[in-house]
BATI-741150 format. One record per residue (C-alpha): residue in three letters; chain; x, y, z. Coordinates in nm, 2 decimals. Layout:
! BATI-741150
+------+------+--------+--------+--------+
| code | unit |     c1 |     c2 |     c3 |
+------+------+--------+--------+--------+
|  ALA |    A |      X |      Y |      Z |
...
+------+------+--------+--------+--------+
//
This chain:
! BATI-741150
+------+------+--------+--------+--------+
| code | unit |     c1 |     c2 |     c3 |
+------+------+--------+--------+--------+
|  MET |    A |   0.55 |  -1.17 |   1.99 |
|  LYS |    A |   0.31 |  -1.36 |   1.75 |
|  ALA |    A |   0.02 |  -1.16 |   1.90 |
|  LEU |    A |   0.18 |  -0.84 |   1.80 |
|  PHE |    A |   0.14 |  -0.92 |   1.44 |
|  LEU |    A |  -0.18 |  -1.11 |   1.44 |
|  GLY |    A |  -0.44 |  -0.97 |   1.19 |
|  ALA |    A |  -0.79 |  -1.07 |   1.11 |
|  ILE |    A |  -0.80 |  -1.38 |   0.90 |
|  ALA |    A |  -0.92 |  -1.30 |   0.55 |
|  ALA |    A |  -1.26 |  -1.44 |   0.44 |
|  THR |    A |  -1.20 |  -1.71 |   0.17 |
|  SER |    A |  -1.54 |  -1.73 |   0.01 |
|  ILE |    A |  -1.65 |  -1.53 |  -0.29 |
|  ALA |    A |  -1.88 |  -1.25 |  -0.18 |
|  ALA |    A |  -2.04 |  -0.93 |  -0.28 |
|  ALA |    A |  -2.19 |  -0.67 |  -0.05 |
|  PRO |    A |  -2.29 |  -0.30 |  -0.07 |
|  LEU |    A |  -2.06 |  -0.04 |   0.08 |
|  PRO |    A |  -2.19 |   0.20 |   0.34 |
|  GLN |    A |  -2.40 |   0.49 |   0.20 |
|  SER |    A |  -2.43 |   0.35 |  -0.14 |
|  ALA |    A |  -2.06 |   0.41 |  -0.20 |
|  GLY |    A |  -2.04 |   0.11 |  -0.43 |
|  MET |    A |  -1.97 |  -0.28 |  -0.42 |
|  ILE |    A |  -1.73 |  -0.50 |  -0.25 |
|  CYS |    A |  -1.65 |  -0.85 |  -0.43 |
|  GLU |    A |  -1.40 |  -1.10 |  -0.29 |
|  ALA |    A |  -1.25 |  -1.38 |  -0.47 |
|  GLN |    A |  -0.95 |  -1.63 |  -0.48 |
|  TRP |    A |  -0.77 |  -1.60 |  -0.81 |
|  ARG |    A |  -0.54 |  -1.90 |  -0.92 |
|  ASP |    A |  -0.21 |  -1.82 |  -1.09 |
|  ALA |    A |  -0.16 |  -2.13 |  -1.28 |
|  ALA |    A |   0.19 |  -2.06 |  -1.38 |
|  ARG |    A |   0.28 |  -2.06 |  -1.00 |
|  ASP |    A |   0.02 |  -2.28 |  -0.88 |
|  ARG |    A |  -0.06 |  -2.01 |  -0.63 |
|  ILE |    A |  -0.39 |  -1.87 |  -0.49 |
|  VAL |    A |  -0.40 |  -1.49 |  -0.46 |
|  PRO |    A |  -0.71 |  -1.37 |  -0.24 |
|  VAL |    A |  -0.85 |  -1.03 |  -0.36 |
|  ARG |    A |  -1.10 |  -0.79 |  -0.23 |
|  ILE |    A |  -1.23 |  -0.56 |  -0.50 |
|  ARG |    A |  -1.39 |  -0.23 |  -0.40 |
|  MET |    A |  -1.58 |  -0.05 |  -0.69 |
|  PRO |    A |  -1.71 |   0.29 |  -0.64 |
|  ALA |    A |  -2.07 |   0.39 |  -0.71 |
|  ARG |    A |  -1.98 |   0.65 |  -0.98 |
|  THR |    A |  -2.04 |   0.54 |  -1.34 |
|  GLY |    A |  -1.78 |   0.52 |  -1.62 |
|  ARG |    A |  -1.41 |   0.42 |  -1.61 |
|  VAL |    A |  -1.22 |   0.48 |  -1.30 |
|  PRO |    A |  -0.86 |   0.46 |  -1.18 |
|  VAL |    A |  -0.75 |   0.15 |  -0.99 |
|  ILE |    A |  -0.54 |   0.13 |  -0.67 |
|  LEU |    A |  -0.37 |  -0.20 |  -0.54 |
|  PHE |    A |  -0.30 |  -0.23 |  -0.17 |
|  SER |    A |  -0.05 |  -0.48 |  -0.03 |
|  HIS |    A |  -0.07 |  -0.57 |   0.34 |
|  GLY |    A |   0.22 |  -0.59 |   0.59 |
|  LEU |    A |   0.38 |  -0.90 |   0.74 |
|  GLY |    A |   0.12 |  -1.13 |   0.91 |
|  GLY |    A |  -0.17 |  -0.92 |   0.75 |
|  SER |    A |  -0.46 |  -1.00 |   0.54 |
|  LEU |    A |  -0.74 |  -0.84 |   0.34 |
|  ASP |    A |  -0.85 |  -0.63 |   0.61 |
|  ALA |    A |  -0.53 |  -0.43 |   0.60 |
|  GLY |    A |  -0.56 |  -0.09 |   0.45 |
|  THR |    A |  -0.94 |  -0.08 |   0.49 |
|  LEU |    A |  -0.95 |   0.27 |   0.63 |
|  TRP |    A |  -0.75 |   0.42 |   0.33 |
|  ALA |    A |  -0.94 |   0.21 |   0.09 |
|  GLU |    A |  -1.27 |   0.33 |   0.20 |
|  ALA |    A |  -1.16 |   0.69 |   0.16 |
|  TRP |    A |  -1.03 |   0.62 |  -0.19 |
|  VAL |    A |  -1.34 |   0.45 |  -0.31 |
|  ARG |    A |  -1.56 |   0.72 |  -0.17 |
|  ASP |    A |  -1.34 |   0.96 |  -0.38 |
|  GLY |    A |  -1.42 |   0.76 |  -0.69 |
|  ASP |    A |  -1.12 |   0.52 |  -0.73 |
|  ALA |    A |  -1.14 |   0.14 |  -0.74 |
|  VAL |    A |  -0.93 |  -0.05 |  -0.49 |
|  ILE |    A |  -0.79 |  -0.40 |  -0.50 |
|  GLN |    A |  -0.67 |  -0.54 |  -0.17 |
|  LEU |    A |  -0.42 |  -0.84 |  -0.21 |
|  GLN |    A |  -0.33 |  -1.11 |   0.04 |
|  HIS |    A |   0.01 |  -1.27 |  -0.01 |
|  HIS |    A |   0.03 |  -1.63 |   0.10 |
|  GLY |    A |   0.37 |  -1.71 |   0.28 |
|  SER |    A |   0.38 |  -1.36 |   0.45 |
|  ASP |    A |   0.02 |  -1.32 |   0.55 |
|  SER |    A |  -0.19 |  -1.40 |   0.87 |
|  GLY |    A |  -0.11 |  -1.78 |   0.81 |
|  ILE |    A |   0.24 |  -1.74 |   0.92 |
|  ILE |    A |   0.13 |  -1.63 |   1.28 |
|  ASP |    A |   0.06 |  -1.98 |   1.43 |
|  GLY |    A |   0.34 |  -2.13 |   1.23 |
|  GLY |    A |   0.61 |  -1.91 |   1.39 |
|  GLY |    A |   0.75 |  -1.80 |   1.05 |
|  ILE |    A |   0.75 |  -1.43 |   1.11 |
|  ARG |    A |   1.12 |  -1.36 |   1.07 |
|  SER |    A |   1.17 |  -1.63 |   0.80 |
|  ALA |    A |   0.89 |  -1.46 |   0.59 |
|  MET |    A |   1.10 |  -1.15 |   0.57 |
|  SER |    A |   1.29 |  -1.28 |   0.27 |
|  ILE |    A |   1.37 |  -1.17 |  -0.09 |
|  GLU |    A |   1.20 |  -1.48 |  -0.20 |
|  GLN |    A |   0.87 |  -1.37 |  -0.03 |
|  LEU |    A |   0.92 |  -1.02 |  -0.17 |
|  ARG |    A |   0.95 |  -1.18 |  -0.52 |
|  ALA |    A |   0.62 |  -1.37 |  -0.46 |
|  ARG |    A |   0.46 |  -1.05 |  -0.35 |
|  THR |    A |   0.55 |  -0.86 |  -0.65 |
|  ASP |    A |   0.46 |  -1.16 |  -0.88 |
|  ASP |    A |   0.11 |  -1.14 |  -0.71 |
|  VAL |    A |   0.08 |  -0.78 |  -0.81 |
|  HIS |    A |   0.18 |  -0.85 |  -1.17 |
|  PHE |    A |  -0.06 |  -1.13 |  -1.18 |
|  ALA |    A |  -0.35 |  -0.93 |  -1.03 |
|  ILE |    A |  -0.30 |  -0.66 |  -1.29 |
|  ASP |    A |  -0.29 |  -0.93 |  -1.57 |
|  GLU |    A |  -0.62 |  -1.07 |  -1.44 |
|  LEU |    A |  -0.79 |  -0.73 |  -1.42 |
|  ALA |    A |  -0.72 |  -0.70 |  -1.79 |
|  LYS |    A |  -0.86 |  -1.04 |  -1.87 |
|  ARG |    A |  -1.18 |  -1.06 |  -1.65 |
|  LYS |    A |  -1.49 |  -0.87 |  -1.73 |
|  ARG |    A |  -1.66 |  -0.93 |  -1.40 |
|  GLU |    A |  -1.60 |  -1.07 |  -1.05 |
|  GLY |    A |  -1.94 |  -1.13 |  -0.87 |
|  GLY |    A |  -2.12 |  -0.80 |  -0.88 |
|  CYS |    A |  -1.82 |  -0.61 |  -0.98 |
|  ASP |    A |  -1.79 |  -0.48 |  -1.33 |
|  LEU |    A |  -1.43 |  -0.49 |  -1.41 |
|  THR |    A |  -1.45 |  -0.34 |  -1.75 |
|  ARG |    A |  -1.49 |   0.00 |  -1.57 |
|  LEU |    A |  -1.13 |  -0.02 |  -1.45 |
|  ASP |    A |  -0.89 |   0.21 |  -1.65 |
|  LEU |    A |  -0.58 |   0.01 |  -1.64 |
|  ASP |    A |  -0.39 |   0.31 |  -1.79 |
|  ARG |    A |  -0.43 |   0.47 |  -1.45 |
|  ILE |    A |  -0.29 |   0.23 |  -1.18 |
|  GLY |    A |  -0.16 |   0.32 |  -0.84 |
|  MET |    A |   0.02 |   0.09 |  -0.61 |
|  SER |    A |   0.03 |   0.12 |  -0.22 |
|  GLY |    A |   0.11 |  -0.08 |   0.09 |
|  HIS |    A |   0.20 |  -0.07 |   0.45 |
|  SER |    A |   0.52 |  -0.22 |   0.61 |
|  PHE |    A |   0.61 |  -0.53 |   0.41 |
|  GLY |    A |   0.36 |  -0.40 |   0.17 |
|  ALA |    A |   0.55 |  -0.08 |   0.14 |
|  GLN |    A |   0.85 |  -0.27 |   0.06 |
|  THR |    A |   0.64 |  -0.44 |  -0.20 |
|  THR |    A |   0.54 |  -0.10 |  -0.33 |
|  LEU |    A |   0.90 |   0.03 |  -0.36 |
|  ALA |    A |   0.99 |  -0.28 |  -0.55 |
|  ILE |    A |   0.69 |  -0.24 |  -0.80 |
|  ALA |    A |   0.80 |   0.13 |  -0.82 |
|  GLY |    A |   1.15 |   0.04 |  -0.94 |
|  GLN |    A |   1.37 |   0.00 |  -0.63 |
|  HIS |    A |   1.70 |  -0.14 |  -0.73 |
|  TYR |    A |   1.84 |  -0.47 |  -0.60 |
|  PRO |    A |   2.21 |  -0.57 |  -0.59 |
|  ARG |    A |   2.14 |  -0.93 |  -0.71 |
|  ASP |    A |   2.22 |  -0.96 |  -1.08 |
|  GLY |    A |   1.92 |  -0.96 |  -1.29 |
|  LEU |    A |   1.65 |  -0.91 |  -1.01 |
|  LYS |    A |   1.40 |  -0.67 |  -1.15 |
|  LEU |    A |   1.06 |  -0.67 |  -0.96 |
|  GLY |    A |   0.90 |  -0.34 |  -1.10 |
|  ASP |    A |   0.59 |  -0.28 |  -1.31 |
|  ARG |    A |   0.58 |  -0.01 |  -1.56 |
|  ARG |    A |   0.20 |  -0.04 |  -1.58 |
|  VAL |    A |   0.18 |   0.13 |  -1.23 |
|  LYS |    A |   0.19 |   0.51 |  -1.25 |
|  ALA |    A |   0.22 |   0.63 |  -0.90 |
|  ALA |    A |   0.27 |   0.49 |  -0.55 |
|  ILE |    A |   0.22 |   0.54 |  -0.18 |
|  ALA |    A |   0.44 |   0.36 |   0.09 |
|  LEU |    A |   0.31 |   0.36 |   0.45 |
|  SER |    A |   0.60 |   0.28 |   0.68 |
|  PRO |    A |   0.86 |   0.22 |   0.41 |
|  GLN |    A |   1.22 |   0.11 |   0.50 |
|  PRO |    A |   1.56 |   0.16 |   0.33 |
|  SER |    A |   1.80 |  -0.08 |   0.17 |
|  PHE |    A |   2.09 |  -0.17 |   0.40 |
|  SER |    A |   2.30 |  -0.32 |   0.13 |
|  GLN |    A |   2.34 |  -0.02 |  -0.09 |
|  THR |    A |   2.32 |   0.36 |  -0.06 |
|  ASP |    A |   1.98 |   0.52 |  -0.07 |
|  VAL |    A |   2.05 |   0.67 |  -0.41 |
|  GLN |    A |   2.16 |   0.33 |  -0.54 |
|  ALA |    A |   1.85 |   0.17 |  -0.42 |
|  PHE |    A |   1.59 |   0.44 |  -0.49 |
|  GLY |    A |   1.74 |   0.67 |  -0.74 |
|  GLY |    A |   1.57 |   0.49 |  -1.02 |
|  ILE |    A |   1.22 |   0.55 |  -0.90 |
|  THR |    A |   1.08 |   0.82 |  -1.14 |
|  MET |    A |   0.70 |   0.79 |  -1.08 |
|  PRO |    A |   0.54 |   1.01 |  -0.83 |
|  PHE |    A |   0.59 |   0.86 |  -0.50 |
|  PHE |    A |   0.44 |   0.95 |  -0.16 |
|  SER |    A |   0.62 |   0.82 |   0.17 |
|  ILE |    A |   0.44 |   0.82 |   0.50 |
|  THR |    A |   0.58 |   0.76 |   0.84 |
|  GLY |    A |   0.58 |   0.87 |   1.21 |
|  THR |    A |   0.84 |   0.96 |   1.48 |
|  LYS |    A |   0.75 |   0.63 |   1.66 |
|  ASP |    A |   0.72 |   0.42 |   1.35 |
|  GLN |    A |   0.93 |   0.13 |   1.44 |
|  LEU |    A |   0.91 |  -0.25 |   1.56 |
|  ALA |    A |   1.21 |  -0.29 |   1.79 |
|  TRP |    A |   1.12 |  -0.65 |   1.87 |
|  LEU |    A |   1.13 |  -0.75 |   1.50 |
|  ASN |    A |   1.40 |  -0.55 |   1.33 |
|  GLN |    A |   1.64 |  -0.26 |   1.37 |
|  VAL |    A |   1.47 |  -0.01 |   1.14 |
|  THR |    A |   1.44 |   0.32 |   1.31 |
|  PRO |    A |   1.18 |   0.60 |   1.24 |
|  LYS |    A |   1.44 |   0.81 |   1.07 |
|  ASP |    A |   1.54 |   0.50 |   0.85 |
|  ARG |    A |   1.19 |   0.52 |   0.71 |
|  GLU |    A |   1.25 |   0.87 |   0.56 |
|  ARG |    A |   1.56 |   0.74 |   0.36 |
|  PRO |    A |   1.37 |   0.62 |   0.05 |
|  PHE |    A |   1.23 |   0.95 |   0.00 |
|  HIS |    A |   1.56 |   1.13 |   0.01 |
|  GLY |    A |   1.72 |   0.86 |  -0.22 |
|  MET |    A |   1.47 |   0.92 |  -0.49 |
|  ALA |    A |   1.53 |   1.17 |  -0.79 |
|  PRO |    A |   1.33 |   1.50 |  -0.75 |
|  GLY |    A |   1.00 |   1.54 |  -0.91 |
|  GLY |    A |   0.66 |   1.43 |  -0.77 |
|  LYS |    A |   0.81 |   1.30 |  -0.45 |
|  TYR |    A |   0.65 |   1.36 |  -0.10 |
|  LEU |    A |   0.73 |   1.28 |   0.25 |
|  LEU |    A |   0.48 |   1.31 |   0.55 |
|  VAL |    A |   0.62 |   1.25 |   0.91 |
|  MET |    A |   0.36 |   1.26 |   1.19 |
|  ALA |    A |   0.47 |   1.32 |   1.53 |
|  ASP |    A |   0.42 |   1.04 |   1.79 |
|  ALA |    A |   0.26 |   0.82 |   1.52 |
|  ASN |    A |   0.35 |   0.45 |   1.53 |
|  HIS |    A |   0.35 |   0.15 |   1.31 |
|  ARG |    A |   0.01 |   0.04 |   1.38 |
|  MET |    A |  -0.15 |   0.38 |   1.29 |
|  PHE |    A |  -0.05 |   0.35 |   0.93 |
|  SER |    A |  -0.18 |  -0.01 |   0.88 |
|  GLY |    A |  -0.52 |   0.13 |   0.77 |
|  GLN |    A |  -0.72 |  -0.11 |   1.01 |
|  ASP |    A |  -0.86 |  -0.09 |   1.36 |
|  ASN |    A |  -0.86 |  -0.47 |   1.45 |
|  ILE |    A |  -0.49 |  -0.53 |   1.46 |
|  PRO |    A |  -0.34 |  -0.57 |   1.81 |
|  LEU |    A |   0.00 |  -0.39 |   1.74 |
|  PRO |    A |   0.09 |  -0.16 |   2.01 |
|  TYR |    A |  -0.10 |   0.17 |   1.99 |
|  SER |    A |   0.06 |   0.39 |   2.26 |
|  THR |    A |  -0.10 |   0.74 |   2.30 |
|  PRO |    A |  -0.35 |   0.81 |   2.02 |
|  VAL |    A |  -0.28 |   1.08 |   1.76 |
|  PRO |    A |  -0.63 |   1.19 |   1.67 |
|  HIS |    A |  -0.55 |   1.35 |   1.34 |
|  VAL |    A |  -0.35 |   1.08 |   1.17 |
|  ARG |    A |  -0.64 |   0.90 |   1.01 |
|  GLU |    A |  -0.79 |   1.22 |   0.88 |
|  VAL |    A |  -0.46 |   1.36 |   0.73 |
|  VAL |    A |  -0.34 |   1.04 |   0.59 |
|  ALA |    A |  -0.69 |   0.98 |   0.42 |
|  ARG |    A |  -0.68 |   1.34 |   0.28 |
|  ALA |    A |  -0.33 |   1.35 |   0.17 |
|  THR |    A |  -0.34 |   1.03 |   0.00 |
|  THR |    A |  -0.66 |   1.11 |  -0.18 |
|  LEU |    A |  -0.52 |   1.44 |  -0.31 |
|  PHE |    A |  -0.22 |   1.25 |  -0.43 |
|  TRP |    A |  -0.43 |   1.00 |  -0.62 |
|  ARG |    A |  -0.65 |   1.28 |  -0.77 |
|  TRP |    A |  -0.34 |   1.45 |  -0.91 |
|  THR |    A |  -0.15 |   1.14 |  -1.03 |
|  LEU |    A |  -0.44 |   0.91 |  -1.17 |
|  ARG |    A |  -0.68 |   1.19 |  -1.27 |
|  GLY |    A |  -0.46 |   1.48 |  -1.37 |
|  ASP |    A |  -0.63 |   1.71 |  -1.11 |
|  MET |    A |  -0.38 |   2.00 |  -1.08 |
|  ALA |    A |  -0.59 |   2.16 |  -0.82 |
|  ALA |    A |  -0.55 |   1.86 |  -0.60 |
|  LYS |    A |  -0.17 |   1.88 |  -0.65 |
|  ALA |    A |  -0.18 |   2.24 |  -0.55 |
|  GLU |    A |  -0.37 |   2.15 |  -0.23 |
|  LEU |    A |  -0.13 |   1.87 |  -0.16 |
|  ASP |    A |   0.17 |   2.10 |  -0.21 |
|  ARG |    A |   0.01 |   2.33 |   0.07 |
|  LEU |    A |  -0.05 |   2.04 |   0.31 |
|  GLY |    A |   0.23 |   2.15 |   0.54 |
|  THR |    A |   0.06 |   2.48 |   0.62 |
|  SER |    A |  -0.24 |   2.29 |   0.79 |
|  LEU |    A |  -0.04 |   2.05 |   0.99 |
|  PRO |    A |   0.05 |   2.09 |   1.36 |
|  PRO |    A |   0.41 |   2.24 |   1.40 |
|  THR |    A |   0.53 |   1.89 |   1.53 |
|  ASP |    A |   0.44 |   1.71 |   1.20 |
|  ARG |    A |   0.67 |   1.75 |   0.89 |
|  PHE |    A |   0.58 |   1.75 |   0.52 |
|  GLU |    A |   0.83 |   1.77 |   0.25 |
|  LYS |    A |   0.82 |   1.76 |  -0.13 |
|  ARG |    A |   1.10 |   1.74 |  -0.40 |
+------+------+--------+--------+--------+
//
């Protein structure tokens, strides 16, 4: 079972390297949150374009690392956005050998993850540089949040998901839009109770085989429920036929079961999410119009909805 969630271990040294085709710069660091005595590894991807740019944070799934979301991050950076990939100790690749996969699926780890997001945004506002990356280029009035699997849960929490615990508020109003790949519902309240308070533009992406039966009872249809629980206005749902959990991780080197490849998944997800960010973080209404027409270009077995 452990091998199913095994991801590449994140590099721990501070580094900077050019992206392919002069697309920009990658810088890695480990930031220390003194208030929590916690290290938060980050991988910063800066686009080559000059001037101020939007910034998108990405949160990995259970047992993941900084490599998660690489395919999507590369597409977004090529389009001119900065991307910050986060690694969350306690629910990252370090739990694999320790046998703590199920114990890491806790509200405490979710809170630690959202605190990592709050902290990272705080640090982006404080730091002028990280290695070769000029952080003053980041426009912190245009922040997007994204993630896969447990990272999708993290994204829902940051976007404003409601929790039945008294006083538990995990959201961050600095985030303006969000994308959740393989989201899952709340099983302790109705969908409207859990997600009705999410007012920002939100894009949910899943597949008809998007499940991990060995880990939990979340079905592919369950992953559509957050979308249906949200209030209308800027909400999108993409369901891809035969696509499974691994295909939305955004990395090639994770040995989750792949099953039969669905060739257009990578292309469609990269295109659709890029259009979503163009609209929500840059105000590009032509991109929104193209996104709204996405369903007309998909195979009939895929499904695209908007509210």
